[in-house]
Kinemage of the C-alpha trace (Angstrom):
@kinemage 1
@onewidth
@group {chain A} dominant
@subgroup {mainchain}
@vectorlist {calphas} color= white
{ca met a 1} P 58.419 72.476 141.790
{ca lys a 2} L 60.075 70.277 139.150
{ca phe a 3} L 59.925 71.099 135.626
{ca pro a 4} L 61.544 68.131 133.838
{ca ile a 5} L 61.525 69.278 130.222
{ca leu a 6} L 62.602 72.893 131.068
{ca glu a 7} L 65.408 71.576 133.397
{ca arg a 8} L 66.982 69.551 130.256
{ca ile a 9} L 66.811 72.835 127.872
{ca glu a 10} L 70.207 74.301 127.638
{ca ser a 11} L 69.399 76.342 124.407
{ca ala a 12} L 66.499 77.130 121.849
{ca ile a 13} L 68.412 74.560 119.659
{ca asp a 14} L 67.416 71.738 122.123
{ca leu a 15} L 63.797 72.232 121.030
{ca his a 16} L 64.624 70.946 117.316
{ca ser a 17} L 64.713 67.409 118.714
{ca met a 18} L 61.891 67.457 120.732
{ca ser a 19} L 58.520 65.433 119.951
{ca leu a 20} L 55.313 67.238 119.782
{ca pro a 21} L 54.086 65.736 123.302
{ca glu a 22} L 57.560 67.099 124.906
{ca leu a 23} L 56.790 70.327 123.303
{ca gln a 24} L 53.281 70.413 124.654
{ca gln a 25} L 54.729 69.678 128.065
{ca ala a 26} L 57.315 72.463 127.695
{ca ala a 27} L 54.435 74.766 127.165
{ca asp a 28} L 52.657 73.479 130.292
{ca glu a 29} L 55.820 74.048 132.293
{ca ile a 30} L 56.465 77.486 130.835
{ca arg a 31} L 52.916 78.498 131.908
{ca gln a 32} L 53.491 77.164 135.417
{ca val a 33} L 56.557 79.180 135.632
{ca leu a 34} L 54.649 82.405 134.492
{ca cys a 35} L 51.908 81.671 137.052
{ca gly a 36} L 54.319 81.068 139.929
{ca leu a 37} L 56.254 84.391 139.009
{ca leu a 38} L 52.745 86.219 138.963
{ca ser a 39} L 51.702 84.762 142.230
{ca ile a 40} L 54.411 86.987 143.735
{ca arg a 41} L 54.466 90.025 141.307
{ca ser a 42} L 51.505 91.932 140.090
{ca ala a 43} L 51.570 92.141 136.389
{ca his a 44} L 49.448 91.859 133.202
{ca phe a 45} L 50.554 88.652 131.582
{ca ala a 46} L 47.906 87.459 129.304
{ca cys a 47} L 49.695 88.110 126.243
{ca asn a 48} L 52.561 86.014 127.747
{ca leu a 49} L 50.425 83.068 128.167
{ca gly a 50} L 49.037 83.353 124.751
{ca val a 51} L 52.106 83.161 122.920
{ca val a 52} L 53.907 80.198 124.606
{ca glu a 53} L 53.018 77.714 121.837
{ca leu a 54} L 53.964 80.402 119.174
{ca cys a 55} L 57.374 80.822 120.593
{ca leu a 56} L 58.171 77.298 121.025
{ca ala a 57} L 56.880 76.474 117.586
{ca leu a 58} L 59.257 79.334 116.032
{ca his a 59} L 62.202 78.202 118.081
{ca ser a 60} L 61.631 74.543 117.186
{ca val a 61} L 61.557 75.228 113.766
{ca phe a 62} L 63.893 78.280 113.182
{ca asp a 63} L 67.574 78.675 114.208
{ca phe a 64} L 67.528 82.463 115.436
{ca arg a 65} L 71.520 82.300 115.924
{ca lys a 66} L 71.081 82.876 111.934
{ca asp a 67} L 67.599 83.247 111.105
{ca arg a 68} L 65.850 86.540 111.953
{ca leu a 69} L 62.506 87.476 112.962
{ca ile a 70} L 60.922 91.012 113.758
{ca trp a 71} L 58.596 90.823 116.562
{ca asp a 72} L 56.737 93.854 117.860
{ca thr a 73} L 54.806 93.789 121.114
{ca gly a 74} L 52.226 96.003 122.343
{ca his a 75} L 52.343 94.813 125.780
{ca gln a 76} L 55.236 93.676 128.073
{ca ile a 77} L 55.501 92.196 131.382
{ca tyr a 78} L 57.579 94.241 133.817
{ca pro a 79} L 59.207 93.270 137.017
């Protein structure tokens, strides 16, 4: 399966120059990747699907090489 947006992202900084439609496509591609992984692994992943846009928004606005964010998760996906 091809992921044209994800394939051209080399770092989170690349998100800064993306348009809203490109970010929306990136979110769709990330969900496809997550669903593909979970078709071969059994895990709880609803929380991962729920924060895709949030993560993209944060990374498209902030530069986490210098900006800091504290994020506490109650659930995590385990391999």
